[in-house]
C-alpha atoms as a printed R data frame, in Angstrom:
    type eleno elety resid chain resno        x        y       z
1   ATOM     1    CA   MET     A     1 -140.569 -293.098 -57.763
2   ATOM     2    CA   THR     A     2 -140.440 -292.395 -54.067
3   ATOM     3    CA   SER     A     3 -137.603 -290.399 -52.529
4   ATOM     4    CA   LEU     A     4 -136.190 -293.646 -51.105
5   ATOM     5    CA   GLU     A     5 -136.145 -295.271 -54.531
6   ATOM     6    CA   VAL     A     6 -134.475 -292.204 -56.024
7   ATOM     7    CA   ALA     A     7 -131.853 -292.268 -53.273
8   ATOM     8    CA   LEU     A     8 -131.207 -295.986 -53.755
9   ATOM     9    CA   ARG     A     9 -130.826 -295.722 -57.507
10  ATOM    10    CA   GLY     A    10 -128.735 -292.587 -57.281
11  ATOM    11    CA   GLY     A    11 -126.485 -294.133 -54.651
12  ATOM    12    CA   SER     A    12 -126.110 -297.268 -56.731
13  ATOM    13    CA   ILE     A    13 -125.092 -295.247 -59.786
14  ATOM    14    CA   ALA     A    14 -122.583 -293.216 -57.749
15  ATOM    15    CA   ILE     A    15 -120.969 -296.364 -56.310
16  ATOM    16    CA   LEU     A    16 -120.855 -298.082 -59.692
17  ATOM    17    CA   LEU     A    17 -119.250 -295.068 -61.364
18  ATOM    18    CA   LEU     A    18 -116.693 -294.710 -58.576
19  ATOM    19    CA   PHE     A    19 -115.927 -298.408 -58.723
20  ATOM    20    CA   SER     A    20 -115.511 -298.297 -62.522
21  ATOM    21    CA   VAL     A    21 -113.035 -295.403 -62.263
22  ATOM    22    CA   LEU     A    22 -110.998 -297.248 -59.621
23  ATOM    23    CA   CYS     A    23 -111.069 -300.454 -61.652
24  ATOM    24    CA   PHE     A    24 -109.859 -298.621 -64.744
25  ATOM    25    CA   ARG     A    25 -107.142 -296.931 -62.700
26  ATOM    26    CA   PHE     A    26 -105.641 -300.241 -61.586
27  ATOM    27    CA   ARG     A    27 -106.492 -302.327 -64.679
28  ATOM    28    CA   ARG     A    28 -102.833 -302.946 -65.602
29  ATOM    29    CA   GLU     A    29 -102.091 -304.496 -62.223
30  ATOM    30    CA   PHE     A    30 -105.020 -306.903 -62.298
31  ATOM    31    CA   LEU     A    31 -106.485 -307.884 -65.684
32  ATOM    32    CA   PRO     A    32 -110.087 -308.619 -64.544
33  ATOM    33    CA   LEU     A    33 -110.465 -305.009 -63.414
34  ATOM    34    CA   ARG     A    34 -110.853 -303.788 -66.996
35  ATOM    35    CA   TYR     A    35 -113.906 -306.025 -67.430
36  ATOM    36    CA   ALA     A    36 -115.178 -305.124 -63.966
37  ATOM    37    CA   ALA     A    37 -115.019 -301.447 -64.989
38  ATOM    38    CA   LEU     A    38 -117.122 -302.107 -68.102
39  ATOM    39    CA   TYR     A    39 -119.568 -304.235 -66.122
40  ATOM    40    CA   CYS     A    40 -120.045 -301.415 -63.613
41  ATOM    41    CA   LEU     A    41 -120.528 -298.805 -66.341
42  ATOM    42    CA   GLY     A    42 -123.160 -300.987 -68.006
43  ATOM    43    CA   SER     A    43 -124.942 -301.592 -64.695
44  ATOM    44    CA   ALA     A    44 -124.943 -297.846 -64.015
45  ATOM    45    CA   ALA     A    45 -126.349 -297.222 -67.499
46  ATOM    46    CA   TYR     A    46 -129.133 -299.742 -66.869
47  ATOM    47    CA   THR     A    47 -129.992 -298.242 -63.494
48  ATOM    48    CA   TYR     A    48 -130.153 -294.720 -64.915
49  ATOM    49    CA   SER     A    49 -132.053 -295.474 -68.125
50  ATOM    50    CA   SER     A    50 -134.647 -297.573 -66.268
51  ATOM    51    CA   ALA     A    51 -135.429 -294.710 -63.893
52  ATOM    52    CA   TRP     A    52 -134.969 -291.363 -65.635
53  ATOM    53    CA   PRO     A    53 -135.382 -289.988 -69.163
54  ATOM    54    CA   VAL     A    54 -132.191 -289.647 -71.188
55  ATOM    55    CA   PRO     A    55 -131.523 -286.058 -72.344
56  ATOM    56    CA   ASN     A    56 -130.773 -286.738 -76.037
57  ATOM    57    CA   ARG     A    57 -130.531 -289.435 -78.685
58  ATOM    58    CA   ILE     A    58 -126.711 -289.719 -78.615
59  ATOM    59    CA   ALA     A    59 -126.676 -290.245 -74.859
60  ATOM    60    CA   ASP     A    60 -129.502 -292.751 -75.309
61  ATOM    61    CA   LEU     A    61 -127.438 -294.774 -77.795
62  ATOM    62    CA   ILE     A    62 -124.351 -294.715 -75.561
63  ATOM    63    CA   LEU     A    63 -126.313 -295.873 -72.524
64  ATOM    64    CA   SER     A    64 -128.060 -298.556 -74.562
65  ATOM    65    CA   GLY     A    65 -124.746 -299.864 -75.885
66  ATOM    66    CA   LEU     A    66 -123.217 -299.978 -72.401
67  ATOM    67    CA   LEU     A    67 -126.113 -301.832 -70.810
68  ATOM    68    CA   CYS     A    68 -126.362 -304.294 -73.701
69  ATOM    69    CA   ALA     A    69 -122.672 -305.150 -73.213
70  ATOM    70    CA   VAL     A    70 -123.177 -306.176 -69.561
71  ATOM    71    CA   PRO     A    71 -123.745 -309.948 -70.138
72  ATOM    72    CA   ALA     A    72 -120.603 -310.274 -72.278
73  ATOM    73    CA   ALA     A    73 -118.640 -308.156 -69.794
74  ATOM    74    CA   PHE     A    74 -119.795 -310.490 -67.021
75  ATOM    75    CA   TRP     A    75 -118.619 -313.528 -68.984
76  ATOM    76    CA   LEU     A    76 -115.179 -311.986 -69.596
77  ATOM    77    CA   LEU     A    77 -114.934 -310.909 -65.961
78  ATOM    78    CA   MET     A    78 -115.654 -314.430 -64.713
79  ATOM    79    CA   ALA     A    79 -113.256 -316.011 -67.232
80  ATOM    80    CA   SER     A    80 -110.414 -313.641 -66.331
81  ATOM    81    CA   LEU     A    81 -111.022 -314.176 -62.603
82  ATOM    82    CA   PHE     A    82 -111.302 -317.945 -62.542
83  ATOM    83    CA   ASP     A    83 -109.303 -319.195 -65.532
84  ATOM    84    CA   ASP     A    84 -105.589 -318.803 -64.814
85  ATOM    85    CA   GLY     A    85 -104.845 -319.469 -68.480
86  ATOM    86    CA   PHE     A    86 -107.150 -316.669 -69.668
87  ATOM    87    CA   ALA     A    87 -105.735 -314.302 -72.279
88  ATOM    88    CA   PRO     A    88 -107.551 -311.430 -74.052
89  ATOM    89    CA   SER     A    89 -108.192 -312.090 -77.732
90  ATOM    90    CA   LEU     A    90 -109.819 -310.467 -80.719
91  ATOM    91    CA   ARG     A    91 -112.546 -313.127 -80.759
92  ATOM    92    CA   LYS     A    92 -113.514 -312.510 -77.134
93  ATOM    93    CA   HIS     A    93 -113.562 -308.761 -77.531
94  ATOM    94    CA   ALA     A    94 -115.524 -309.087 -80.785
95  ATOM    95    CA   ALA     A    95 -118.296 -310.827 -78.824
96  ATOM    96    CA   LEU     A    96 -118.288 -307.910 -76.410
97  ATOM    97    CA   ALA     A    97 -118.452 -305.377 -79.251
98  ATOM    98    CA   ILE     A    98 -121.322 -307.206 -80.958
99  ATOM    99    CA   MET     A    99 -123.384 -307.218 -77.767
100 ATOM   100    CA   ALA     A   100 -122.727 -303.499 -77.284
101 ATOM   101    CA   ALA     A   101 -123.674 -302.757 -80.906
102 ATOM   102    CA   TRP     A   102 -126.950 -304.610 -80.371
103 ATOM   103    CA   GLY     A   103 -128.149 -301.649 -78.362
104 ATOM   104    CA   VAL     A   104 -128.211 -299.403 -81.432
105 ATOM   105    CA   PRO     A   105 -131.008 -301.103 -83.460
106 ATOM   106    CA   GLU     A   106 -132.895 -301.904 -80.252
107 ATOM   107    CA   GLU     A   107 -132.855 -298.258 -79.252
108 ATOM   108    CA   LEU     A   108 -133.645 -296.927 -82.716
109 ATOM   109    CA   THR     A   109 -136.620 -299.259 -83.227
110 ATOM   110    CA   HIS     A   110 -137.979 -298.921 -79.667
111 ATOM   111    CA   TRP     A   111 -139.033 -302.576 -79.304
112 ATOM   112    CA   ARG     A   112 -140.676 -302.777 -82.727
113 ATOM   113    CA   TRP     A   113 -138.326 -305.574 -83.808
114 ATOM   114    CA   VAL     A   114 -139.533 -308.081 -81.257
115 ATOM   115    CA   TRP     A   115 -137.525 -310.964 -82.735
116 ATOM   116    CA   LEU     A   116 -134.295 -308.939 -82.419
117 ATOM   117    CA   THR     A   117 -134.989 -308.223 -78.761
118 ATOM   118    CA   ASP     A   118 -135.857 -311.850 -78.039
119 ATOM   119    CA   LEU     A   119 -132.673 -312.991 -79.780
120 ATOM   120    CA   TYR     A   120 -130.617 -310.572 -77.712
121 ATOM   121    CA   PHE     A   121 -132.043 -311.873 -74.444
122 ATOM   122    CA   ALA     A   122 -131.424 -315.475 -75.527
123 ATOM   123    CA   ILE     A   123 -127.767 -314.689 -76.250
124 ATOM   124    CA   ALA     A   124 -127.494 -312.611 -73.082
125 ATOM   125    CA   LEU     A   125 -128.763 -315.553 -71.074
126 ATOM   126    CA   GLY     A   126 -126.091 -317.678 -72.731
127 ATOM   127    CA   PHE     A   127 -123.382 -315.285 -71.562
128 ATOM   128    CA   TRP     A   128 -124.748 -315.315 -68.013
129 ATOM   129    CA   VAL     A   129 -124.742 -319.118 -68.030
130 ATOM   130    CA   ALA     A   130 -121.227 -319.255 -69.524
131 ATOM   131    CA   GLY     A   131 -119.974 -316.865 -66.853
132 ATOM   132    CA   SER     A   132 -121.547 -318.952 -64.107
133 ATOM   133    CA   ILE     A   133 -119.953 -322.091 -65.549
134 ATOM   134    CA   GLN     A   134 -116.571 -320.398 -65.253
135 ATOM   135    CA   ALA     A   135 -117.187 -320.173 -61.521
136 ATOM   136    CA   VAL     A   136 -117.848 -323.918 -61.387
137 ATOM   137    CA   LEU     A   137 -114.889 -325.033 -63.488
138 ATOM   138    CA   GLY     A   138 -111.776 -325.470 -61.417
139 ATOM   139    CA   PHE     A   139 -113.496 -324.988 -58.056
140 ATOM   140    CA   VAL     A   140 -112.093 -328.219 -56.605
141 ATOM   141    CA   ASP     A   141 -108.545 -327.482 -57.824
142 ATOM   142    CA   ASP     A   142 -108.533 -323.795 -56.846
143 ATOM   143    CA   LEU     A   143 -105.788 -323.133 -54.284
144 ATOM   144    CA   ILE     A   144 -106.834 -319.577 -53.405
145 ATOM   145    CA   GLN     A   145 -109.288 -319.660 -50.518
146 ATOM   146    CA   GLY     A   146 -110.728 -316.209 -51.136
147 ATOM   147    CA   ARG     A   147 -111.347 -317.013 -54.780
148 ATOM   148    CA   ARG     A   148 -113.078 -320.267 -53.829
149 ATOM   149    CA   GLN     A   149 -115.420 -318.323 -51.560
150 ATOM   150    CA   PHE     A   150 -116.106 -315.802 -54.309
151 ATOM   151    CA   ARG     A   151 -116.979 -318.643 -56.704
152 ATOM   152    CA   ILE     A   152 -119.679 -319.777 -54.270
153 ATOM   153    CA   ALA     A   153 -121.061 -316.236 -53.991
154 ATOM   154    CA   VAL     A   154 -121.211 -315.949 -57.786
155 ATOM   155    CA   LEU     A   155 -123.016 -319.273 -58.123
156 ATOM   156    CA   LEU     A   156 -125.572 -318.326 -55.494
157 ATOM   157    CA   LEU     A   157 -126.311 -314.772 -56.597
158 ATOM   158    CA   THR     A   158 -125.639 -314.454 -60.318
159 ATOM   159    CA   PRO     A   159 -128.155 -316.928 -61.783
160 ATOM   160    CA   LEU     A   160 -131.001 -315.593 -59.645
161 ATOM   161    CA   HIS     A   161 -130.181 -311.995 -60.481
162 ATOM   162    CA   ALA     A   162 -129.670 -312.610 -64.197
163 ATOM   163    CA   PHE     A   163 -132.812 -314.693 -64.682
164 ATOM   164    CA   ALA     A   164 -134.903 -312.204 -62.715
165 ATOM   165    CA   LEU     A   165 -133.514 -309.280 -64.717
166 ATOM   166    CA   ILE     A   166 -134.193 -310.934 -68.064
167 ATOM   167    CA   ALA     A   167 -137.689 -311.984 -66.982
168 ATOM   168    CA   VAL     A   168 -138.473 -308.412 -65.940
169 ATOM   169    CA   GLU     A   169 -137.174 -306.913 -69.167
170 ATOM   170    CA   LEU     A   170 -139.131 -309.365 -71.313
171 ATOM   171    CA   LEU     A   171 -142.342 -308.002 -69.829
172 ATOM   172    CA   SER     A   172 -143.985 -305.095 -71.604
173 ATOM   173    CA   PRO     A   173 -142.057 -301.902 -70.778
174 ATOM   174    CA   GLY     A   174 -145.076 -300.247 -69.237
175 ATOM   175    CA   ALA     A   175 -146.239 -303.135 -67.065
176 ATOM   176    CA   SER     A   176 -146.446 -302.414 -63.349
177 ATOM   177    CA   LEU     A   177 -144.679 -305.685 -62.571
178 ATOM   178    CA   ALA     A   178 -141.791 -304.672 -64.811
179 ATOM   179    CA   GLU     A   179 -141.450 -301.350 -62.999
180 ATOM   180    CA   THR     A   180 -141.540 -303.102 -59.641
181 ATOM   181    CA   GLY     A   181 -138.898 -305.514 -60.883
182 ATOM   182    CA   ARG     A   182 -136.633 -302.665 -61.973
183 ATOM   183    CA   THR     A   183 -136.957 -301.051 -58.562
184 ATOM   184    CA   ILE     A   184 -136.059 -304.306 -56.836
185 ATOM   185    CA   ASN     A   185 -133.205 -304.763 -59.279
186 ATOM   186    CA   SER     A   186 -131.824 -301.313 -58.431
187 ATOM   187    CA   TRP     A   187 -131.724 -302.331 -54.786
188 ATOM   188    CA   SER     A   188 -129.847 -305.522 -55.626
189 ATOM   189    CA   ILE     A   189 -127.394 -303.609 -57.815
190 ATOM   190    CA   ALA     A   190 -126.741 -301.174 -54.966
191 ATOM   191    CA   ILE     A   191 -126.050 -304.018 -52.540
192 ATOM   192    CA   VAL     A   192 -123.932 -306.061 -54.953
193 ATOM   193    CA   SER     A   193 -121.915 -303.017 -56.036
194 ATOM   194    CA   CYS     A   194 -121.141 -302.167 -52.411
195 ATOM   195    CA   LEU     A   195 -120.040 -305.737 -51.690
196 ATOM   196    CA   GLY     A   196 -118.020 -305.810 -54.891
197 ATOM   197    CA   ALA     A   197 -116.253 -302.570 -54.005
198 ATOM   198    CA   ILE     A   198 -115.350 -303.917 -50.563
199 ATOM   199    CA   PHE     A   199 -114.165 -307.205 -52.027
200 ATOM   200    CA   PHE     A   200 -112.053 -305.944 -54.904
201 ATOM   201    CA   LEU     A   201 -110.648 -302.717 -53.511
202 ATOM   202    CA   ARG     A   202 -109.056 -304.030 -50.346
203 ATOM   203    CA   PRO     A   203 -105.325 -303.286 -50.051
204 ATOM   204    CA   HIS     A   204 -104.521 -306.904 -50.936
205 ATOM   205    CA   PRO     A   205 -107.330 -308.355 -53.069
206 ATOM   206    CA   VAL     A   206 -107.654 -312.111 -52.582
207 ATOM   207    CA   MET     A   207 -107.720 -312.586 -56.338
208 ATOM   208    CA   MET     A   208 -104.141 -311.334 -56.480
209 ATOM   209    CA   ALA     A   209 -102.835 -314.130 -54.253
210 ATOM   210    CA   VAL     A   210  -99.426 -315.474 -55.179
211 ATOM   211    CA   LYS     A   211  -99.032 -315.884 -58.938
212 ATOM   212    CA   ALA     A   212  -97.063 -318.582 -60.687
213 ATOM   213    CA   GLY     A   213  -93.405 -317.637 -60.794
214 ATOM   214    CA   ALA     A   214  -93.656 -315.211 -57.891
215 ATOM   215    CA   ALA     A   215  -90.952 -315.359 -55.208
216 ATOM   216    CA   PRO     A   216  -92.251 -317.580 -52.399
217 ATOM   217    CA   THR     A   217  -92.519 -316.239 -48.877
218 ATOM   218    CA   VAL     A   218  -92.549 -319.104 -46.392
219 ATOM   219    CA   THR     A   219  -91.686 -319.695 -42.772
220 ATOM   220    CA   ALA     A   220  -89.223 -322.309 -41.532
221 ATOM   221    CA   ARG     A   221  -92.164 -324.546 -40.662
222 ATOM   222    CA   ASP     A   222  -93.576 -324.144 -44.157
223 ATOM   223    CA   GLN     A   223  -90.205 -325.015 -45.658
224 ATOM   224    CA   ALA     A   224  -90.218 -328.259 -43.707
225 ATOM   225    CA   LEU     A   225  -93.727 -329.034 -44.911
226 ATOM   226    CA   LEU     A   226  -92.777 -328.245 -48.510
227 ATOM   227    CA   ALA     A   227  -89.801 -330.576 -48.243
228 ATOM   228    CA   LYS     A   228  -92.095 -333.311 -46.938
229 ATOM   229    CA   LEU     A   229  -94.574 -332.629 -49.729
230 ATOM   230    CA   ASP     A   230  -91.900 -332.873 -52.409
231 ATOM   231    CA   LEU     A   231  -90.535 -336.068 -50.858
232 ATOM   232    CA   ILE     A   232  -93.958 -337.691 -50.864
233 ATOM   233    CA   MET     A   233  -94.680 -336.627 -54.427
234 ATOM   234    CA   THR     A   234  -91.324 -337.761 -55.837
235 ATOM   235    CA   GLU     A   235  -90.676 -340.941 -53.843
236 ATOM   236    CA   GLU     A   236  -94.228 -342.274 -53.848
237 ATOM   237    CA   ARG     A   237  -94.989 -340.736 -57.248
238 ATOM   238    CA   LEU     A   238  -98.488 -339.799 -56.188
239 ATOM   239    CA   TYR     A   239  -98.758 -337.585 -59.271
240 ATOM   240    CA   ARG     A   240  -99.120 -340.736 -61.364
241 ATOM   241    CA   ASP     A   241 -102.552 -341.238 -59.807
242 ATOM   242    CA   GLU     A   242 -104.983 -339.619 -62.234
243 ATOM   243    CA   GLY     A   243 -107.537 -339.277 -59.422
244 ATOM   244    CA   LEU     A   244 -105.206 -337.463 -57.021
245 ATOM   245    CA   THR     A   245 -107.085 -334.653 -55.231
246 ATOM   246    CA   VAL     A   246 -106.313 -331.997 -52.671
247 ATOM   247    CA   ALA     A   247 -108.279 -334.024 -50.129
248 ATOM   248    CA   SER     A   248 -106.333 -337.253 -50.680
249 ATOM   249    CA   LEU     A   249 -102.991 -335.462 -50.672
250 ATOM   250    CA   ALA     A   250 -103.907 -333.527 -47.513
251 ATOM   251    CA   LYS     A   251 -104.760 -336.819 -45.826
252 ATOM   252    CA   ARG     A   252 -101.392 -338.247 -46.821
253 ATOM   253    CA   MET     A   253  -99.699 -335.078 -45.515
254 ATOM   254    CA   GLU     A   254 -101.739 -335.310 -42.291
255 ATOM   255    CA   MET     A   255 -102.966 -331.728 -42.572
256 ATOM   256    CA   GLY     A   256 -106.153 -329.836 -43.429
257 ATOM   257    CA   GLU     A   257 -107.158 -329.126 -47.022
258 ATOM   258    CA   SER     A   258 -107.207 -325.347 -46.600
259 ATOM   259    CA   ARG     A   259 -103.748 -325.451 -45.018
260 ATOM   260    CA   LEU     A   260 -102.394 -327.502 -47.921
261 ATOM   261    CA   ARG     A   261 -103.979 -325.191 -50.494
262 ATOM   262    CA   LYS     A   262 -102.342 -322.172 -48.879
263 ATOM   263    CA   LEU     A   263  -98.993 -323.954 -48.593
264 ATOM   264    CA   ILE     A   264  -98.873 -324.835 -52.302
265 ATOM   265    CA   ASN     A   265 -100.053 -321.373 -53.332
266 ATOM   266    CA   THR     A   266  -97.805 -319.239 -51.137
267 ATOM   267    CA   GLY     A   267  -94.857 -321.612 -51.030
268 ATOM   268    CA   LEU     A   268  -94.719 -322.770 -54.648
269 ATOM   269    CA   GLY     A   269  -96.687 -320.097 -56.497
270 ATOM   270    CA   HIS     A   270  -99.326 -322.408 -57.983
271 ATOM   271    CA   ARG     A   271 -102.867 -321.049 -58.192
272 ATOM   272    CA   ASN     A   272 -104.563 -324.369 -58.959
273 ATOM   273    CA   PHE     A   273 -103.876 -327.946 -57.948
274 ATOM   274    CA   SER     A   274 -103.718 -329.331 -61.489
275 ATOM   275    CA   ALA     A   275 -100.802 -327.039 -62.338
276 ATOM   276    CA   PHE     A   276  -98.964 -328.236 -59.240
277 ATOM   277    CA   VAL     A   277  -99.473 -331.940 -60.050
278 ATOM   278    CA   ASN     A   278  -98.765 -331.457 -63.766
279 ATOM   279    CA   GLY     A   279  -95.384 -329.988 -62.874
280 ATOM   280    CA   TYR     A   280  -94.279 -333.405 -61.588
281 ATOM   281    CA   ARG     A   281  -95.941 -335.235 -64.461
282 ATOM   282    CA   LEU     A   282  -94.269 -333.046 -67.082
283 ATOM   283    CA   ALA     A   283  -90.883 -333.394 -65.390
284 ATOM   284    CA   GLU     A   284  -91.114 -337.196 -65.627
285 ATOM   285    CA   ALA     A   285  -92.384 -337.065 -69.193
286 ATOM   286    CA   SER     A   286  -89.631 -334.654 -70.267
287 ATOM   287    CA   ALA     A   287  -86.973 -336.912 -68.763
288 ATOM   288    CA   ALA     A   288  -88.446 -339.937 -70.541
289 ATOM   289    CA   LEU     A   289  -88.637 -338.143 -73.892
290 ATOM   290    CA   ALA     A   290  -84.992 -337.063 -73.575
291 ATOM   291    CA   ASP     A   291  -83.817 -340.555 -72.593
292 ATOM   292    CA   PRO     A   292  -82.163 -342.405 -75.526
293 ATOM   293    CA   THR     A   293  -83.057 -345.751 -73.938
294 ATOM   294    CA   GLN     A   294  -86.760 -344.862 -74.243
295 ATOM   295    CA   ALA     A   295  -86.540 -343.574 -77.794
296 ATOM   296    CA   GLU     A   296  -88.827 -346.329 -79.065
297 ATOM   297    CA   VAL     A   297  -91.447 -345.920 -76.318
298 ATOM   298    CA   PRO     A   298  -94.628 -344.372 -77.786
299 ATOM   299    CA   ILE     A   299  -95.429 -340.863 -76.608
300 ATOM   300    CA   LEU     A   300  -98.887 -342.023 -75.508
301 ATOM   301    CA   THR     A   301  -97.307 -344.600 -73.191
302 ATOM   302    CA   ILE     A   302  -95.068 -341.951 -71.645
303 ATOM   303    CA   ALA     A   303  -98.068 -339.666 -71.139
304 ATOM   304    CA   LEU     A   304 -100.113 -342.377 -69.440
305 ATOM   305    CA   ASP     A   305  -97.188 -343.526 -67.286
306 ATOM   306    CA   SER     A   306  -96.689 -339.932 -66.126
307 ATOM   307    CA   GLY     A   307 -100.241 -339.682 -64.841
308 ATOM   308    CA   PHE     A   308 -102.116 -338.050 -67.732
309 ATOM   309    CA   GLY     A   309 -105.424 -339.691 -68.572
310 ATOM   310    CA   SER     A   310 -105.165 -339.191 -72.334
311 ATOM   311    CA   ILE     A   311 -102.880 -337.774 -75.013
312 ATOM   312    CA   GLY     A   312 -104.860 -334.549 -75.605
313 ATOM   313    CA   PRO     A   313 -104.404 -332.956 -72.158
314 ATOM   314    CA   PHE     A   314 -100.781 -334.122 -72.151
315 ATOM   315    CA   ASN     A   315  -99.994 -332.469 -75.492
316 ATOM   316    CA   ARG     A   316 -101.633 -329.212 -74.449
317 ATOM   317    CA   ALA     A   317  -99.907 -329.108 -71.067
318 ATOM   318    CA   PHE     A   318  -96.539 -330.015 -72.569
319 ATOM   319    CA   LYS     A   319  -96.799 -327.363 -75.300
320 ATOM   320    CA   ALA     A   320  -97.845 -324.715 -72.774
321 ATOM   321    CA   ASN     A   321  -94.932 -325.639 -70.505
322 ATOM   322    CA   THR     A   322  -92.101 -326.011 -73.052
323 ATOM   323    CA   GLY     A   323  -93.340 -324.253 -76.180
324 ATOM   324    CA   LEU     A   324  -92.804 -327.511 -78.083
325 ATOM   325    CA   THR     A   325  -94.928 -330.536 -78.819
326 ATOM   326    CA   PRO     A   326  -93.722 -333.793 -77.197
327 ATOM   327    CA   ARG     A   327  -92.519 -335.041 -80.582
328 ATOM   328    CA   GLU     A   328  -90.608 -331.828 -81.295
329 ATOM   329    CA   PHE     A   329  -89.065 -331.958 -77.833
330 ATOM   330    CA   ARG     A   330  -87.934 -335.575 -78.315
331 ATOM   331    CA   ASN     A   331  -86.495 -334.865 -81.759
332 ATOM   332    CA   LEU     A   332  -84.635 -331.828 -80.461
333 ATOM   333    CA   ARG     A   333  -83.137 -333.715 -77.518
334 ATOM   334    CA   LEU     A   334  -82.292 -336.935 -79.375
335 ATOM   335    CA   GLY     A   335  -81.458 -335.344 -82.709
336 ATOM   336    CA   ALA     A   336  -83.550 -337.706 -84.798
337 ATOM   337    CA   ASP     A   337  -87.127 -338.508 -85.684
338 ATOM   338    CA   PHE     A   338  -88.092 -341.537 -83.645
339 ATOM   339    CA   GLY     A   339  -91.817 -341.356 -84.495
C-alpha cells in the first residue's frame, strides 16, 4: 500500500474506534447507539484485517467475528432508528450472534469451505436489504425532518456500498481487482464514518427529536395552530379517511408539509403521522366499545367506522394503546360478554 492508502485506512480505523467508544458511552440515552457502536467496531475490524496481518490466531478470530456481524448490526441499527415500535429481543440478538459466530469456521478453514462462505454472503446481503427496507418503511409518515433526510442518504449510499463490498469479497482473495476494491472501500468507510460522526454526535441529534409522551414546547402561535388542527380533526373527523396523508391534511390546514410535521412532532410528541391519526381513531373506537347502546355493534364495524382499513391493524393498535384487546376492553367496560 502507498503511504496515502495507509493514512486513509489508519484514519478510518481511528475515527471508527472513537465513534464506537462515544456510541457505547451514550447508549442508554439513545438505543440505536449500541448497534452503531458494534457496526463501527466491525467496520474497523474489516478495514484492519483487509490491510495488515493480524498478530495471532485469537485476535484473528475476534476480528473475523466482529466483521462478520456487520450486516446484522446494520439491520438492527436501521430498525432501531426508523421503527418507533422497535424493542430489543432475544431473537434479534440471536441473529446477530449467529452472524458473528460465522466468522469462526470461515477463519479456521481459510476459504476452503466455499459453500459456507457463499451462504454467509447470501445471508449478509439479506440483512443489507432488510436494513434498507427499514429506511423505506414509514418514510411518508415520518414527522422528523432530519430522520427523513437520513433515510434518503441510507437508500442512496447503503445498497451501492453493500453490493460493491460483497462483490469484492466474493472475488479470489489474491485478485488485483479485489485489492483495489478493498482500497476503494476503505476510502468510502473513512468518508461515511466521518459523516456519521458529525451526524450522530451533534449536541442535539435529530434522531432524538421529541418522543411520544415528552412535554411539548410550543409558542403561542403553535398553540393556536394545534387548536385549529384538533378542531379540524374532531369536527370534520378527517381521521376516518383511511387515505388521509400529511399532504392532504397540510392542504386543509393551509400550511406546508414540513411545518405540519414539525408542529405535530414538537407540539404533540408524535414521531410518525400514523400514530397521530390513530390516536383519534382509537379514541372514537374506545368510546364506541364502552357505549352500552352500541353493545351489539360488531367490533369490525366499529373499527371500520373509526377509520381503520381492516380488523388486524385495529386489534394491534388497540392492544398496544390499552394493553387489552377490543373484546376484553368492551367486556371490562360493560361487564358482560357481548360477543
